[in-house]
N, C-alpha and C positions, 0 to 999 in steps of 0.2 A: 722530278729525278731527286732520291734522297741519297745521302751520301755516306749510309752505313757500310762499316766493313763486312766482308763476307765472312759469315761463322765459320769458324774452325771446324776441319773434317772430323766424324767422327772416328774415335779409334777403338774398334775390338780387342779387349786383351785374351786371347786364348792360352790356358795353362796347359801343356801337355803333361798331366804326371803318368809315369810309366809305373804301373803295379805288376810287377812278376806274377805269373801263373804259378799257384800253389797247387801241391800235389797231395790228394787226400792218405795216399800209401805213405807219404814222406814222412807226415804229420803223425800217421798210426806207430810208424817206426820212429821218431822220435820221442814218442809218448813210452812204449813198450821199451824199448832198450836202454835207455837211461835208468828205467823203473826196475827191471831185471838186475841191472849192473851195480847201481849206486842207490837203488830205492830213492829217486828222484823221479816222480810223476810231474807234470804239466808242460814239458820243454814244446812237446805237440801243439799244446793249445798255445802258447808263447808263438810257436812258427806260425798258424793258422791267423794270426793277429787279437785272440783274444788274451791279451797278457792278464787280465783280471781273473778269468778263470783260470788261469796256468798258475800263478801263484796261489788261488784257491787252494787247487789239487797239491801244490807242492807243498805247502805248510800245514794244508790239512792232513795229510798223508803221513807227516812227520809228528803230527799231533797224535793221532792215531795208533802210531808206530810206539810213540812212548808208552802212551797208555799198555800197549801189549807186551811192552818189555817190563813195565811194572807188574804186568798178570804173568809173566813168566814164572814168578818167585811164588807163586801160588797155583802153577802148572797150566793153567787155563789159558796162559799168554800162548802156549806153543800148539793150542787148536785154534784161536782166534786169530794169532797175528796172519797164519797163511791164509785163512778166509778172507781176512780184510785186505790183503795184498792180490788176491784173485780177484776180486771183486772191483777194485782201484783198477787194475791193470784192463780188465774187459771194460769197465764202465768208461776211465778216461782214454781208451782208445776210439771206441766207438765215437764218442762225442768228437772228439779231435778230428777225426777224418770225416764226419758229418759237416761239421762247423766250416769246413775248407771249403766242402762241397754246396754247403748253403751261401759262402761267399761270393763263390763263383756265379751262382743264379742269379 
């Protein structure tokens, strides 16, 4: 008979991490409304959890807007700025909404 102490019981650590369900519609609204009101795109991406993409859209659009502002001095900016805004609004909104749906799946 051996006199070894019994092995300690195995403890299993269970971490419960609650991740709230995010809405694609909310991401789309957070993308388009600030874009319309204060020329800030990317907030919907940050809400969806894609911070890098959100910051890329935010600062990228501001750089494009600065170039278009300079182009306004030679008149072409009056045509290119609305085109860039519409393209950014559509593309960033669709991508933000789809990224929430992809994260849920």
